[in-house]
N, C-alpha and C positions, 0 to 999 in steps of 0.2 A: 803420313802417314796417321797416327794418334788423330788428328782428330776427323777421318773418314772416318774408321773405329768405332771411334764416340761416337757420330750420327750415329753409321746404321744403328746402335746397338738401340737409340730412343728409339729410331723407328721401329725397328720391336717391338718394343716395349707399348708404344701403345697402339698399336693391332695386337698384342697381346692379350692387351684390359679388356678393348673393343672384341670382342671376343667371349672374353670373360662374363661380359652385361645382356649381355640377349641367352636367349632360352632355346633350347632345342626347337620352338615349334615354333618360333617367328623366325615370317620369310624377310629380306632382309631383298632391299632399296637402294639403291645408287641416286634414285630424283629427292633433293634436299626439300624439294617444294608440294609432295607430299605424304597425306593428311588421312587421316581416319575420324567416317564418320557417322555418326548412326543412320540404323536404316530409315526408307520410303519405305510412302506407303503405294502400293502398283499402277494406285490411279491419279497419281502426283502430279500436277503439266501447273505448269506458268507462270499462271492463272491465280492457283489455290491461293487462297493467304496456311500456312503452314506457319506462321507468329519466330517469335525469336533462335533462335538456334545459335547458345552460349555457347557449345563447347566448343563452337566453328567458326563464330564470329568474331570473340571474344581474341581470340587465338588470328585470327588473320590480322584483328585491329592490331596485337603486342609482339608482331614477327618484328624486332631488333636487326632481322639476318634480310627481310624482305630491300629486292631494290628499289634507292632512290629515288627517286624522277624527278630529269632536270626540272634548273628554277627555269620557268621564263621573265629573264630580265628585260626582254623589250616592253619597251610604258603600252600602256593604256590608253586603247585608244580615245579621245577626246573631244565632245558631242558641240558643235558649232551651233548654231544659234538660223536660224537663218532671219534675213532679214526682215523686219513689220512688214505685212502688204498693207493700207491703211484701201479698207472696204465700204468708208466712205456712212453717213451716216440712212442707221435706219429706218424703211424702212416707214412712215408715218400708218394710223389705224384711222380713218377712217367710220365717225362717229356714226351708230345706230340716229335711225333718224327718223320720228312718226310723223305721215303721211295719210292724205287719202285720193284719192284716184275716183269721183265724179263720174259713171256711163253716162256717153257720149247722148244721151237723151234724157236724162236725170231732169230737167225739168217742164216736161211734157205727159203730159193725162198720162194713167194708168197702164197695162196693157191688160187683158183678159182673156181666158184663158179656156175656156168649156168645147170639151169631147169625150172622144171613150180613151180607156189605157193603151188600144193599142196604134191611137195616132201621133202621126209620126209632128203633129204639130207642135211648133213649140214657141216663148216667148226669149228674146230672142240680149241679151244686151253685149251695148263691147264697152269692157276697160281701154278707155288711150294710155299711149304711154307710161306699164307700165316698166321699170328697171332694174336690171340685175341686180343681185344684193339682195333681195325678200329672204328678212328674218324668219317673219311669221305674219298670216294673214288672217281677216273677220271679211265677209259681205259684212256691208248689211242693205235693205232693203224696206220697204213700206208693200204692206199686203191686203189683199181684201176678203176676209169672207174664210181665211183660213182657215176652219173648224173640223177640219173630220184628224186626228193626232195619228201617228202612227202610219195617214195614207194619202195624207192628203197630195205633194208631186214630188220628184226628185230635180233637184239642181245638179248642175252639169256643170266643170269646170275645169279645164286643163284637162281632160280624157278623167277624168271626178267625181263619184257620182253622191250625194248631200243634200238625205231626207230634210223637205219641206220645213221649221217646227209648225205646227199649230194647235189647237184648243177649240173645246168644246162652245168656251166662252169666247173668244169667235167671229160668230155666225153672225152675217151681213156685218164686221164691222172691222172698220180696216183701222192697221196696228200697224203703228209706226215701226220701226228700225227693228225689222228683225235680228239679228248675229249669227252669224253660221260660221265657226272658225275652219277656213280654208288651208291650214298650213304653211308651209313658208314656199311645195313645190311649182313659182310659176314659171311662165316665160317671159321672155325681156322680146319684150316690147306690149301691142295691142293683145286683151285675151277678150274670149268672150264666152258670156255666162249664159246659158240655157236652161231655164222652168220649165216642165214638162206630168201630164199627169202622170200618178199613180195609180193605184189597186185598185182603186172607185168603177162602180159602170160608169159615171160622169166625176168628171176632173172639172173645177171650175171655180177660178179666184183669181185676180188679177194684181196684181205689180205692180211700180211704181218703186223711183225716189234709186235706185241701186249705184248704187258705191265698194269701193273698198279703201277698209281705211290697215296701215301697216308697217312694218318699219322693216329699215333693212339700210348700206352702209352706203353711205351715198354722202356728197357733198352738203347738197340739198334735197328736197322732194323740188326729184326731178314733174317740168315745164306745164300742165296747170291744173298740177297739184297744191290740195294746200293742206297746211299743218295739222291733224289729225283733233277734235279737236277734245276736248276730256268728257267722259261722261258727268252728264250733271243731272240732282236726282230733281223727281216731279213737285214734290211735296208730298204730302200726305194728304189726300181728301175725310172729306169728312162725312162721305158716302153709305152703305150700310155693309156690317161687318160680318164677310162668309168664309168658307172655306174653303181654298185652293190647291188644285195643284198641275206642277209642272214633270209631264211626263221623262226618258229617258232622252227621246230625238228631237224637244223641244231644250237641250241646251245645249252646253255651247262649250265645246273641247280643245282642249291642247295636247295634243300627240297622241293627234286625234289616231291616227297610226298600232297605234297601242288597243287597241281599244276594239272591242270584239263588237257587233249589237247584235243582240239573241231577237230577232220580230218573232220566230217563236215560241218563245218562252216570252215575251216582253218585257225584256232588260238587256242590261249593257255590260261590258266585265273586261279588266284593262288580263289584259292574258301575249302568251307569249308561244314561237314556237303553231305549230298545224295547224289550226284554228279557222283558215278561211272558208271552210265548208260552211259551217253556224255562221259566221258572217252572212248580213241579205244582203248589207249596204257596197259590201267588194271596196271601203273604207280602209278595210285590216291590211298592215302592213310591222309590224313589229319593228322595234330597233333593236330587242330584246330586254330588254331597262325594265320593262311595265309600267313606270310611269309616264306620270298626264293625271290629266283637271278635268271635272270637267261642270260646273259653273249653273245652278236653277236661278232665273233674275224672277223676284216677282215685283212690280213697278208699282206706284200706286197701294200702296198694304194702310189698308183704317186700324187706326192707333186700334191698339187693345191688347189682351195677352190671350198668348198665343201654346198649344203643343206643338214642334217638326214633324211629324211623322216621319220616317225613310222609308221607304216599301226598297229593297234589295234581295237576291236571292241566295241565300247560303248554301254552303257546302263546305268539312273540310279541310279541302284545298283554299282556301277565303285563308289573307294577308293574317301568316303568328301574328302579331303586332298591330291586327284591329284596323279596319277601317276607320281615316280618319275625317271628319265633317267640320269645315267650317260654316259657323250664323254671325253675319256681319262677323265676322271676322277673328268668331270665339268658336277655339276649337276641342273637342272632345270626337273619344273615338266611339267605335262599335261594334259591337263581332259580330260580327256574321259566318262563324265557324262550329254556330249549332244548329236542332234540325237533322233531317233524314236524307240532302241530298236533292231532294225530289224536285222537279222544274217547278216548287213552285215559290211563289214570291210572300216574300214575312216581312211587319211589318214592322219595325222599333220603335221608338217616343229615345230619340236625342232629347230631347228638356222641350221645357214650359219657357217661354220670353216676352215680355213687352213690346210686341215692333209697331214700325209705322215707315210711313214713304216706300224707301227701295224697301228690297232682302234679299239676300246672297246667301245659296243657301252650294256651297263645294267641294266634293268630294276631291280632298286632295291627296293624291298620292305619289306626289314629285317624295314625300321626306320620310320615307322607307318603299323599299321594294319588297311586291306583295302581289297577289294578287286581288286586288275588290270589286263589287255588285251591283249597281245602285236599279233600279224598275222607276221610282219617281218620291218626291219631296211632296207632299203636302204642311198646310199651315192649316192648320183645323184651329177657330178660337174658343174660348173656354166660357162655354153657358155659368 
C-alpha cells in the first residue's frame, strides 16, 4: 500500500508543475508534433521560392523525439553488365575522287544557236554515267562569240539555271574552258545539259567540248570518266598591257545557293532568309551559313603592274569583319559598310601588284559569316 501511495503522489506533483509552466492565455494541445509557424503570404503557393525557414526547418532536423525510420538492411542491387556484342569492323570511308565525264558529243563540232529570246531551241548535250555521291561539280565547255555579259544565254542542268559567262572582248572569239560551278545536286546516271537564249533580240553563240569535272565518294571514276586534270597556266604573253574586267555573272561560285544575283542592280551578295524575289537566276537556295566563294580568273595576263579594283554594293548591313578578297592567294579586306546604302556600285582599290599569267581574285566568305557583295573585278595597268 505504501508503494501505491507514493506513486500517486509523484503523478500529482508532475501534473501540478505542468500547470504552473503554462500561461493562462496559451491553448493546450495534446498533439506532440504540433509546431508554431510564422505567418505565410496570402498568395504563396507550392511554386513560390520563399527561402529557408530556420526556426521551422532547424527544429525539424533537430527533433530527437521523432520516430526513427527503420533501416532497410536488404542488400543493394548490383548491376550485372551484359555480355559485349561484337558490332564488327566499322564501314570503310570511301575516298573522294576527282573525275571528269565528257559529253557524248565531246569530239564533235560546236553546235550553233541563233534565235530570239522566246525560242524553245536549245543546244543539248548528254553527260553519261554520273555516279551517286557527287559532292561538287563544275560544268566545262568552249564557246564562240559569247560577248554579251549578263544576257548571253542560260544553261539548264538538273532543273537549275545558270548564266553563261560572257565578255565584250569575246566578240567573234573562241574561248576554251569556261567553268561554271553547278554544285553537287546531280542525278545518278545520265544528265542532260541545255544552252538556251538570253533576253537579247537575237542570241547567237556556239558551244562545244562540254564536260563535267566533279568530286565524288566512289572507289574509282566510273565508266568513261577520266581523272580530272589539274588546271595549267597558259603562260605569260608578250602582248599589249590592257585593262581587263570580269563581271560577277562570269565568276565561278561555291555554295551557289547562298548567293543572290541582283541583275537589276548588277551585283551578287551572300544572304540568308527570304531574298528569292531579288534573285534573277532562280539559283538562290540558302543553307543559312552566308558562306561561299566567288572566283574571277584572268588568263594570259601580260606582265605589268596593276591596280586591282573591286566593284561592289556598300551598305550598313555588310560583313562586320569586312569582305575578304585574295589575289593569287594574298589576302586583304575591303570595307563595304560605308556609303548611304543606295543601289549604286562603289569601286575600291584592293591594292597594287605586279601580275602576270593567270590571276585569280577570290571573294572568300568561308572564313567568317557575313553578307559580302561583288559586282566586278578589274585589273587596271599602272601607266
